[in-house]
Every structure is written in structure tokens, then in C-alpha cells.
Backbone as CSV, one residue per row, in Angstrom:
resi,resn,N_x,N_y,N_z,CA_x,CA_y,CA_z,C_x,C_y,C_z
1,MET,75.563,-47.822,-83.408,74.129,-47.508,-83.354,73.323,-48.698,-83.862
2,THR,72.244,-49.090,-83.148,71.423,-50.213,-83.547,70.573,-49.852,-84.761
3,LYS,70.014,-50.888,-85.411,69.148,-50.639,-86.566,67.942,-49.802,-86.156
4,VAL,67.392,-50.093,-84.960,66.237,-49.335,-84.478,66.604,-47.872,-84.304
5,ALA,67.751,-47.624,-83.662,68.187,-46.243,-83.434,68.441,-45.525,-84.747
6,THR,68.997,-46.257,-85.730,69.280,-45.660,-87.030,67.994,-45.227,-87.727
7,LYS,66.965,-46.083,-87.690,65.683,-45.742,-88.313,65.065,-44.514,-87.657
8,LEU,65.132,-44.472,-86.341,64.557,-43.337,-85.626,65.333,-42.063,-85.885
9,ALA,66.664,-42.201,-86.001,67.497,-41.029,-86.275,67.192,-40.456,-87.651
10,GLU,66.849,-41.324,-88.608,66.518,-40.860,-89.952,65.272,-39.977,-89.936
11,GLN,64.362,-40.240,-88.960,63.151,-39.431,-88.860,63.436,-38.077,-88.197
12,ASP,64.551,-37.979,-87.493,64.824,-36.809,-86.678,65.611,-35.763,-87.456
13,THR,64.988,-35.213,-88.480,65.618,-34.195,-89.298,65.126,-32.821,-88.878
14,ILE,65.803,-31.781,-89.357,65.381,-30.418,-89.038,63.959,-30.171,-89.543
15,SER,63.659,-30.680,-90.740,62.321,-30.463,-91.300,61.253,-31.122,-90.436
16,HIS,61.568,-32.296,-89.874,60.618,-32.958,-88.992,60.381,-32.131,-87.729
17,ARG,61.446,-31.562,-87.196,61.296,-30.771,-85.977,60.491,-29.498,-86.241
18,ILE,60.780,-28.829,-87.372,60.016,-27.634,-87.727,58.558,-28.006,-87.958
19,GLY,58.347,-29.114,-88.684,56.989,-29.578,-88.937,56.255,-29.917,-87.662
20,TYR,56.968,-30.557,-86.736,56.343,-30.948,-85.469,55.832,-29.720,-84.722
21,PHE,56.708,-28.740,-84.524,56.314,-27.583,-83.732,55.245,-26.747,-84.434
22,THR,55.289,-26.710,-85.771,54.264,-25.978,-86.520,52.901,-26.631,-86.346
23,VAL,52.847,-27.947,-86.609,51.570,-28.668,-86.506,51.095,-28.713,-85.061
24,ARG,52.021,-28.967,-84.128,51.647,-29.036,-82.707,51.030,-27.720,-82.236
25,ASN,51.640,-26.600,-82.623,51.118,-25.297,-82.212,49.743,-25.014,-82.812
26,LEU,49.550,-25.426,-84.062,48.249,-25.241,-84.703,47.172,-26.068,-84.008
27,VAL,47.487,-27.340,-83.737,46.516,-28.225,-83.098,46.217,-27.773,-81.673
28,THR,47.258,-27.398,-80.930,47.063,-26.932,-79.562,46.234,-25.647,-79.537
29,GLY,46.544,-24.730,-80.462,45.771,-23.490,-80.553,44.313,-23.762,-80.865
30,PHE,44.065,-24.726,-81.746,42.691,-25.103,-82.090,41.962,-25.625,-80.848
31,CYS,42.629,-26.514,-80.083,42.007,-27.069,-78.875,41.725,-25.985,-77.842
32,LEU,42.634,-25.031,-77.724,42.447,-23.944,-76.765,41.240,-23.081,-77.130
33,LEU,41.063,-22.808,-78.418,39.981,-21.932,-78.865,38.666,-22.681,-79.042
34,TRP,38.704,-23.789,-79.757,37.491,-24.523,-80.125,36.917,-25.305,-78.935
35,CYS,37.819,-25.899,-78.126,37.378,-26.758,-77.027,37.644,-26.153,-75.652
36,ARG,38.076,-24.897,-75.633,38.347,-24.204,-74.365,39.227,-25.061,-73.445
37,MET,40.248,-25.662,-74.040,41.113,-26.561,-73.286,41.898,-25.827,-72.204
38,LYS,41.936,-26.425,-71.020,42.748,-25.924,-69.925,43.659,-27.051,-69.435
39,VAL,44.851,-26.672,-69.026,45.822,-27.651,-68.546,46.273,-27.255,-67.147
40,ASP,46.110,-28.167,-66.201,46.607,-27.972,-64.842,47.810,-28.885,-64.612
41,GLY,48.803,-28.377,-63.901,49.934,-29.211,-63.526,51.068,-29.242,-64.521
42,ARG,51.147,-28.234,-65.387,52.259,-28.208,-66.353,53.615,-28.268,-65.661
43,GLU,53.675,-27.746,-64.435,54.951,-27.729,-63.714,55.451,-29.133,-63.384
44,ASN,54.574,-30.130,-63.498,54.985,-31.514,-63.226,55.717,-32.169,-64.397
45,VAL,55.680,-31.514,-65.558,56.393,-32.048,-66.724,57.865,-31.620,-66.636
46,PRO,58.803,-32.561,-66.632,60.226,-32.198,-66.519,60.657,-31.231,-67.618
47,ALA,61.406,-30.209,-67.230,61.901,-29.214,-68.184,63.074,-29.744,-68.996
48,ASP,63.752,-30.754,-68.484,64.847,-31.386,-69.216,64.931,-32.847,-68.813
49,GLY,65.756,-33.593,-69.543,65.873,-35.017,-69.268,64.714,-35.798,-69.874
50,ILE,64.815,-37.108,-69.797,63.792,-37.957,-70.405,62.646,-38.238,-69.431
51,PHE,61.488,-38.540,-69.999,60.344,-38.963,-69.197,59.341,-39.647,-70.115
52,ILE,58.411,-40.367,-69.512,57.333,-41.017,-70.247,56.028,-40.341,-69.839
53,LEU,55.353,-39.715,-70.787,54.055,-39.104,-70.526,52.999,-40.196,-70.715
54,ALA,52.212,-40.470,-69.666,51.264,-41.584,-69.695,49.838,-41.080,-69.504
55,PRO,49.115,-40.749,-70.579,47.760,-40.212,-70.465,46.689,-41.310,-70.508
56,THR,45.503,-40.946,-70.023,44.319,-41.767,-70.280,44.002,-41.645,-71.770
57,HIS,43.179,-42.586,-72.283,42.984,-42.620,-73.739,41.522,-42.902,-74.083
58,ARG,40.821,-41.836,-74.522,39.415,-41.967,-74.887,39.111,-41.464,-76.295
59,SER,40.096,-40.887,-76.977,39.838,-40.299,-78.295,41.124,-40.244,-79.109
60,ILE,40.967,-40.212,-80.418,42.117,-40.117,-81.312,42.845,-38.783,-81.133
61,ILE,42.145,-37.776,-80.590,42.794,-36.471,-80.414,43.617,-36.406,-79.122
62,ASP,43.635,-37.500,-78.345,44.421,-37.488,-77.100,45.911,-37.286,-77.361
63,THR,46.409,-37.773,-78.495,47.840,-37.614,-78.789,48.221,-36.145,-78.974
64,PRO,47.545,-35.400,-79.868,47.898,-33.974,-79.966,47.607,-33.197,-78.686
65,ILE,46.566,-33.614,-77.936,46.300,-32.956,-76.655,47.481,-33.164,-75.716
66,ALA,47.976,-34.410,-75.642,49.098,-34.732,-74.759,50.350,-33.946,-75.140
67,SER,50.564,-33.766,-76.441,51.757,-33.042,-76.882,51.707,-31.572,-76.490
68,GLY,50.491,-31.080,-76.169,50.335,-29.677,-75.836,50.601,-29.343,-74.379
69,VAL,50.935,-30.340,-73.543,51.186,-30.043,-72.128,52.616,-29.564,-71.900
70,THR,53.451,-29.625,-72.932,54.835,-29.193,-72.798,55.306,-28.566,-74.106
71,ARG,56.293,-27.679,-74.007,56.880,-27.088,-75.210,57.910,-28.019,-75.845
72,ARG,58.252,-29.081,-75.143,59.255,-30.002,-75.660,58.661,-30.901,-76.736
73,ARG,59.511,-31.386,-77.606,59.055,-32.298,-78.647,58.824,-33.680,-78.055
74,MET,57.636,-34.256,-78.337,57.292,-35.575,-77.839,57.276,-36.585,-78.991
75,ARG,57.534,-37.836,-78.675,57.428,-38.915,-79.648,56.363,-39.904,-79.182
76,PHE,55.721,-40.584,-80.120,54.698,-41.566,-79.749,54.618,-42.649,-80.812
77,MET,54.157,-43.818,-80.401,53.964,-44.909,-81.342,52.508,-44.938,-81.786
78,GLY,52.275,-45.493,-82.967,50.915,-45.641,-83.474,50.796,-46.894,-84.311
79,ALA,49.595,-47.433,-84.392,49.367,-48.617,-85.218,49.726,-48.305,-86.667
80,ASP,50.415,-49.253,-87.333,50.912,-48.982,-88.684,49.804,-48.730,-89.699
81,LYS,48.542,-49.105,-89.356,47.431,-48.855,-90.294,47.255,-47.366,-90.578
82,TRP,47.633,-46.523,-89.595,47.467,-45.079,-89.783,48.447,-44.529,-90.813
83,TRP,49.499,-45.289,-91.114,50.484,-44.871,-92.108,50.153,-45.411,-93.499
84,SER,49.027,-46.135,-93.628,48.656,-46.687,-94.939,48.284,-45.571,-95.910
85,ASN,47.785,-44.456,-95.365,47.528,-43.265,-96.182,48.799,-42.417,-96.182
86,LYS,49.357,-42.210,-97.347,50.648,-41.529,-97.471,50.673,-40.171,-96.774
87,TRP,49.649,-39.364,-97.000,49.662,-38.002,-96.480,49.395,-37.975,-94.981
88,PHE,48.467,-38.812,-94.537,48.188,-38.865,-93.107,49.398,-39.430,-92.358
89,GLY,50.070,-40.397,-92.984,51.281,-40.955,-92.389,52.363,-39.898,-92.232
90,ARG,52.494,-39.034,-93.224,53.473,-37.941,-93.143,53.135,-36.991,-92.005
91,LEU,51.836,-36.719,-91.851,51.402,-35.835,-90.781,51.746,-36.428,-89.425
92,LEU,51.482,-37.724,-89.254,51.792,-38.392,-87.994,53.292,-38.361,-87.708
93,SER,54.077,-38.583,-88.759,55.535,-38.546,-88.580,55.994,-37.141,-88.186
94,LEU,55.374,-36.124,-88.788,55.709,-34.746,-88.425,55.361,-34.461,-86.966
95,LEU,54.333,-35.173,-86.463,53.928,-34.996,-85.079,54.756,-35.838,-84.111
96,GLY,55.789,-36.515,-84.642,56.659,-37.303,-83.776,56.293,-38.762,-83.685
97,GLY,55.364,-39.216,-84.527,54.923,-40.602,-84.462,55.822,-41.558,-85.221
98,PHE,55.766,-42.822,-84.818,56.430,-43.885,-85.560,55.536,-45.119,-85.520
99,PRO,55.452,-45.872,-86.646,54.505,-46.990,-86.718,55.027,-48.273,-86.082
100,VAL,54.099,-49.026,-85.497,54.394,-50.377,-85.019,53.276,-51.288,-85.484
101,THR,53.614,-52.549,-85.699,52.629,-53.532,-86.130,51.992,-54.155,-84.907
102,ARG,50.690,-53.978,-84.774,49.993,-54.467,-83.603,50.037,-55.988,-83.537
103,GLY,50.262,-56.511,-82.352,50.178,-57.948,-82.135,51.471,-58.694,-82.367
104,SER,52.150,-58.418,-83.500,53.335,-59.200,-83.846,54.639,-58.479,-83.550
105,ALA,54.564,-57.219,-83.092,55.802,-56.451,-82.961,55.932,-55.782,-81.596
106,ASP,55.372,-56.418,-80.562,55.441,-55.822,-79.235,56.890,-55.604,-78.800
107,ARG,57.737,-56.596,-79.052,59.142,-56.479,-78.652,59.835,-55.373,-79.431
108,GLU,59.532,-55.277,-80.729,60.117,-54.221,-81.558,59.666,-52.848,-81.067
109,ALA,58.396,-52.745,-80.669,57.881,-51.478,-80.165,58.605,-51.069,-78.884
110,LEU,58.823,-52.024,-77.995,59.543,-51.729,-76.759,60.962,-51.263,-77.061
111,LYS,61.605,-51.931,-78.024,62.968,-51.546,-78.402,63.002,-50.118,-78.939
112,ARG,62.022,-49.774,-79.746,61.979,-48.422,-80.308,61.787,-47.379,-79.215
113,CYS,60.898,-47.678,-78.280,60.656,-46.738,-77.187,61.907,-46.550,-76.342
114,ILE,62.562,-47.646,-76.008,63.779,-47.574,-75.202,64.868,-46.814,-75.949
115,SER,64.990,-47.065,-77.257,66.004,-46.394,-78.064,65.772,-44.890,-78.103
116,LEU,64.502,-44.465,-78.225,64.183,-43.037,-78.239,64.578,-42.378,-76.924
117,LEU,64.198,-43.009,-75.831,64.508,-42.446,-74.524,66.013,-42.401,-74.285
118,GLU,66.717,-43.453,-74.692,68.167,-43.462,-74.539,68.825,-42.383,-75.383
119,GLY,68.117,-41.958,-76.451,68.613,-40.874,-77.289,68.245,-39.501,-76.756
120,GLY,67.553,-39.462,-75.613,67.241,-38.186,-74.978,65.892,-37.601,-75.312
121,GLU,65.013,-38.375,-75.987,63.712,-37.835,-76.383,62.600,-38.347,-75.478
122,PRO,61.765,-37.451,-74.932,60.617,-37.887,-74.129,59.572,-38.569,-75.003
123,LEU,58.757,-39.403,-74.371,57.856,-40.289,-75.105,56.443,-40.225,-74.538
124,VAL,55.437,-40.230,-75.425,54.042,-40.398,-75.025,53.691,-41.877,-75.163
125,LEU,53.165,-42.463,-74.097,52.805,-43.880,-74.122,51.467,-44.046,-73.410
126,PHE,50.459,-44.548,-74.108,49.141,-44.743,-73.512,49.097,-46.104,-72.818
127,PRO,49.124,-46.139,-71.486,49.212,-47.425,-70.787,47.957,-48.286,-70.885
128,GLU,46.804,-47.674,-71.270,45.596,-48.476,-71.483,45.620,-49.184,-72.835
129,GLY,46.581,-48.826,-73.693,46.639,-49.423,-75.026,45.726,-48.682,-75.978
130,GLU,44.817,-49.396,-76.620,43.885,-48.786,-77.560,42.901,-47.883,-76.833
131,ARG,42.199,-47.050,-77.612,41.194,-46.170,-77.032,40.138,-46.964,-76.270
132,LYS,39.781,-46.459,-75.099,38.736,-47.073,-74.282,37.544,-46.128,-74.201
133,SER,36.526,-46.536,-73.455,35.342,-45.702,-73.300,34.890,-45.725,-71.845
134,GLY,34.311,-44.610,-71.407,33.749,-44.563,-70.072,34.668,-43.955,-69.033
135,PRO,34.162,-43.836,-67.793,34.872,-43.118,-66.735,35.888,-43.960,-65.955
136,ILE,35.951,-45.255,-66.227,36.851,-46.131,-65.472,38.132,-46.381,-66.266
137,VAL,39.273,-46.133,-65.646,40.562,-46.448,-66.275,40.714,-47.969,-66.320
138,GLN,40.902,-48.479,-67.511,40.965,-49.928,-67.703,42.311,-50.479,-67.227
139,PRO,42.391,-51.818,-67.014,43.679,-52.423,-66.614,44.800,-51.993,-67.554
140,LEU,45.934,-51.658,-66.986,47.048,-51.126,-67.766,47.992,-52.219,-68.235
141,PHE,48.588,-51.987,-69.395,49.715,-52.805,-69.819,50.930,-52.402,-68.976
142,GLU,51.863,-53.309,-68.816,53.028,-53.036,-67.968,54.179,-52.394,-68.733
143,GLY,53.948,-52.065,-70.020,55.014,-51.526,-70.858,55.630,-50.247,-70.328
144,ALA,54.793,-49.328,-69.834,55.323,-48.050,-69.349,56.274,-48.263,-68.178
145,ALA,55.868,-49.105,-67.224,56.718,-49.378,-66.063,57.996,-50.098,-66.481
146,TYR,57.864,-51.036,-67.408,59.032,-51.799,-67.881,60.043,-50.877,-68.557
147,ILE,59.555,-50.028,-69.460,60.445,-49.109,-70.183,61.080,-48.115,-69.220
148,ALA,60.289,-47.642,-68.257,60.823,-46.704,-67.266,61.946,-47.350,-66.468
149,MET,61.770,-48.621,-66.120,62.779,-49.318,-65.347,64.052,-49.530,-66.159
150,LYS,63.896,-49.779,-67.445,65.051,-50.016,-68.308,65.839,-48.739,-68.591
151,THR,65.162,-47.604,-68.587,65.804,-46.345,-68.996,66.020,-45.360,-67.847
152,GLY,65.334,-45.582,-66.732,65.422,-44.631,-65.631,64.525,-43.422,-65.794
153,ALA,63.650,-43.456,-66.801,62.756,-42.318,-67.047,61.596,-42.318,-66.059
154,PRO,61.267,-41.179,-65.472,60.067,-41.106,-64.631,58.812,-41.164,-65.502
155,ILE,57.717,-41.612,-64.913,56.434,-41.669,-65.618,55.578,-40.499,-65.146
156,VAL,55.091,-39.696,-66.095,54.244,-38.542,-65.766,52.800,-38.882,-66.143
157,PRO,51.935,-39.152,-65.151,50.545,-39.517,-65.452,49.710,-38.296,-65.840
158,VAL,48.768,-38.505,-66.764,47.944,-37.396,-67.254,46.496,-37.858,-67.398
159,GLY,45.589,-37.133,-66.795,44.165,-37.385,-66.989,43.600,-36.399,-67.993
160,ILE,42.970,-36.907,-69.055,42.383,-36.046,-70.091,40.864,-36.134,-69.994
161,GLY,40.237,-35.070,-69.556,38.791,-35.048,-69.406,38.098,-34.399,-70.587
162,GLY,37.044,-35.053,-71.076,36.219,-34.465,-72.127,36.529,-34.895,-73.538
163,SER,37.651,-35.570,-73.778,38.030,-35.876,-75.169,37.072,-36.849,-75.834
164,GLU,36.441,-37.725,-75.041,35.492,-38.669,-75.645,34.245,-37.959,-76.144
165,ARG,33.882,-36.867,-75.500,32.742,-36.075,-75.973,33.138,-35.171,-77.130
166,VAL,34.385,-34.732,-77.128,34.863,-33.857,-78.203,34.966,-34.615,-79.526
167,MET,35.505,-35.833,-79.466,35.622,-36.643,-80.676,35.573,-38.123,-80.309
168,PRO,34.349,-38.675,-80.166,34.217,-40.087,-79.803,34.686,-41.004,-80.930
169,LYS,34.876,-42.256,-80.597,35.324,-43.237,-81.580,34.341,-43.301,-82.740
170,GLY,34.857,-43.204,-83.962,34.020,-43.238,-85.157,33.552,-41.885,-85.633
171,ALA,33.735,-40.846,-84.825,33.292,-39.503,-85.214,34.191,-38.930,-86.297
172,LYS,33.618,-38.122,-87.170,34.380,-37.474,-88.237,34.459,-35.959,-88.016
173,PHE,33.974,-35.522,-86.858,33.937,-34.094,-86.578,34.382,-33.856,-85.140
174,ILE,35.106,-32.766,-84.909,35.534,-32.393,-83.563,34.500,-31.420,-82.989
175,TYR,33.796,-31.844,-81.947,32.734,-31.031,-81.364,33.303,-29.967,-80.413
176,PRO,32.694,-28.801,-80.368,33.197,-27.699,-79.526,32.797,-27.864,-78.064
177,ARG,33.327,-28.886,-77.436,33.041,-29.168,-76.030,34.312,-29.028,-75.208
178,LYS,34.158,-28.801,-73.928,35.290,-28.479,-73.067,36.269,-29.644,-72.895
179,LEU,37.547,-29.276,-72.847,38.620,-30.226,-72.547,39.353,-29.741,-71.297
180,HIS,39.675,-30.667,-70.431,40.481,-30.314,-69.264,41.532,-31.396,-69.048
181,VAL,42.767,-30.967,-68.914,43.894,-31.886,-68.775,44.541,-31.644,-67.415
182,VAL,44.775,-32.734,-66.676,45.415,-32.629,-65.367,46.674,-33.494,-65.369
183,VAL,47.819,-32.851,-65.157,49.108,-33.543,-65.151,49.518,-33.814,-63.708
184,GLY,49.818,-35.074,-63.411,50.210,-35.450,-62.059,51.713,-35.398,-61.852
185,ALA,52.115,-35.574,-60.613,53.539,-35.583,-60.270,54.217,-36.813,-60.859
186,PRO,55.472,-36.694,-61.292,56.197,-37.832,-61.867,56.301,-38.996,-60.875
187,ILE,56.169,-40.188,-61.411,56.343,-41.413,-60.620,57.743,-41.938,-60.890
188,ARG,58.547,-42.020,-59.853,59.911,-42.520,-59.990,59.910,-44.035,-59.878
189,VAL,60.583,-44.680,-60.789,60.604,-46.144,-60.827,61.860,-46.645,-60.125
190,PRO,61.711,-47.560,-59.156,62.884,-48.061,-58.429,63.772,-48.939,-59.293
191,VAL,65.046,-48.992,-58.960,65.995,-49.856,-59.652,65.897,-51.257,-59.064
192,ALA,65.711,-52.266,-59.900,65.613,-53.653,-59.449,66.850,-54.418,-59.916
193,GLU,67.460,-55.147,-58.999,68.736,-55.787,-59.308,68.595,-57.181,-59.905
194,THR,67.473,-57.834,-59.686,67.281,-59.189,-60.209,66.019,-59.234,-61.065
195,PRO,65.901,-60.218,-61.978,64.689,-60.326,-62.798,63.414,-60.444,-61.974
196,LYS,63.460,-61.183,-60.872,62.268,-61.339,-60.036,61.874,-60.009,-59.404
197,LEU,62.861,-59.304,-58.846,62.577,-57.997,-58.256,62.076,-57.017,-59.315
198,GLN,62.603,-57.155,-60.538,62.165,-56.290,-61.636,60.705,-56.546,-61.970
199,ARG,60.318,-57.814,-62.036,58.913,-58.143,-62.326,57.993,-57.635,-61.225
200,ASP,58.406,-57.818,-59.980,57.595,-57.354,-58.853,57.450,-55.833,-58.876
201,ALA,58.563,-55.142,-59.129,58.540,-53.677,-59.164,57.682,-53.173,-60.320
202,THR,57.752,-53.847,-61.462,56.950,-53.462,-62.632,55.471,-53.541,-62.307
203,ARG,55.058,-54.619,-61.630,53.649,-54.772,-61.246,53.238,-53.690,-60.252
204,GLN,54.086,-53.428,-59.275,53.755,-52.424,-58.259,53.624,-51.029,-58.855
205,VAL,54.545,-50.683,-59.751,54.485,-49.369,-60.393,53.247,-49.257,-61.267
206,THR,52.888,-50.346,-61.951,51.692,-50.335,-62.799,50.435,-50.119,-61.970
207,VAL,50.357,-50.739,-60.805,49.221,-50.530,-59.903,49.185,-49.073,-59.425
208,GLN,50.344,-48.552,-59.052,50.433,-47.157,-58.604,50.008,-46.211,-59.721
209,LEU,50.465,-46.470,-60.939,50.110,-45.634,-62.090,48.611,-45.692,-62.353
210,HIS,48.022,-46.879,-62.270,46.588,-47.031,-62.499,45.786,-46.198,-61.501
211,ASP,46.154,-46.291,-60.224,45.434,-45.543,-59.189,45.551,-44.034,-59.415
212,GLU,46.739,-43.581,-59.793,46.941,-42.148,-60.015,46.203,-41.672,-61.272
213,LEU,46.201,-42.473,-62.319,45.469,-42.107,-63.532,43.972,-42.006,-63.256
214,GLN,43.448,-42.921,-62.467,42.024,-42.855,-62.140,41.712,-41.580,-61.357
215,ARG,42.572,-41.219,-60.408,42.371,-39.999,-59.628,42.400,-38.765,-60.526
216,LEU,43.406,-38.687,-61.414,43.543,-37.539,-62.307,42.395,-37.480,-63.310
217,PHE,41.974,-38.637,-63.798,40.881,-38.698,-64.762,39.581,-38.231,-64.113
218,ASP,39.343,-38.640,-62.862,38.144,-38.201,-62.141,38.140,-36.682,-61.986
219,VAL,39.294,-36.115,-61.640,39.397,-34.653,-61.472,39.157,-33.954,-62.810
220,ALA,39.786,-34.453,-63.868,39.652,-33.833,-65.193,38.209,-33.908,-65.681
221,GLN,37.568,-35.054,-65.481,36.169,-35.215,-65.914,35.242,-34.282,-65.121
222,ALA,35.515,-34.152,-63.839,34.679,-33.267,-63.002,34.785,-31.819,-63.476
223,ARG,35.956,-31.441,-63.957,36.178,-30.045,-64.366,35.581,-29.719,-65.730
224,VAL,35.179,-30.747,-66.487,34.457,-30.476,-67.731,32.951,-30.697,-67.529
225,GLY,32.573,-31.032,-66.279,31.151,-31.157,-65.975,30.590,-32.535,-66.165
226,LYS,31.510,-33.552,-66.213,31.006,-34.917,-66.339,32.054,-35.875,-65.815
């Protein structure tokens, strides 16, 4: 077992799993009641096997929203600054999060994601990177396509409508506004036999993912009235 896999395995205790499902259910229930959240396309989330859930990203609450589209336990990466607060860091870990250092640890982050998927755990990965603003899906990082190609995991695109109005960047309060989540069909990543073919396929899949995310985001935004 690699050092990365060992660190991740240490987080995967029974208490973490119980904590995850407890907190996830509370947060999902809150979104359903407070924000009248609706989810379309749950059937597109694989019932077994690995996959990468790739949502649009407009709010800090997108992570718990994304975890609510399936009953399965999801894992996600987060900037290590969120773990600087001991208690908040524990909460994030209970929710399946693991810290990465922005800028200097891109390779380490990729290794952690690949290790999780190889261990059989599905992953939430925001292909836009940091939170964005507005109705246009920004250029995507190629990490999701690269990891999918390395592991064979399909990419499940998700459009989250309304989260920027529910809790915009800098807000300290969750507003009682509508949320609508639309889950798209899984994108299967082709196997590439050479590094050049792999790079070409990664770019093509990223373009395909971007187009599908924009379509899903437009539908989700329309269903919340904006």
C-alpha cells in the first residue's frame, strides 16, 4: 500500500462512515426543507462501482448538495486552509473530505484522487476548480478527464442551479431560496494506448464535459427561475 493510500485508509474508520451519513443526512434534509431542493436524474448515478461526480461550482454548499444526489458515501478534496480550524476540519473529514495544498500539491492531489478510486470509493471533483460566479461554465481543468482515464471511472456531470443565490461567496447565512440539481448521463472515457493519444483524449473529454455541464447548468438555473 502506498503512503497516500495508507493516509486515506486511516481516515476510513467506522466512526467516519457513521459521521458522514449522519451529517450528510442532516445537511440534505436541511436543503430539502429550507431550500426546497429537487434532484432530477438520480438514476444516472451508478449504484455500484467507481465514478467521478463533476458538478458546477458556485457556492461553498455545493459539496454537501452534491453528496445528496446518492446514498453512497462520496469523497472530495478541499483547500487545506479549511482544516486550519480544528472543529471545522473534523466536520469536513466526517463529510469525506481530505486536504490538499493549493498550487504546490497538484500532483499529490491527483495521486490521492486516483488512490481513492482504486480503493473503490466514488469521488466529487469540481472541474471548474474554485468557486465561480455567473451563468457561464468557466474553462475546465483537465484533472477529471485525466483521473477518469487512469482509473476507468465514468464522469457524472451535475448542474447545480440556485446555490449562488442560496449562499453567495462571502455570505454567512444560507438564504431560503430554491435549489435544483440536474444529474446527467455518465461520460465514458476512452482508453488511450500512447501518451499522445491520452493527451488528445483528455482534451476531447474535457470539451465534452464542459458542453454537458453548461447544458445541465442552464436547465437547473431555469428550474429555479433564473
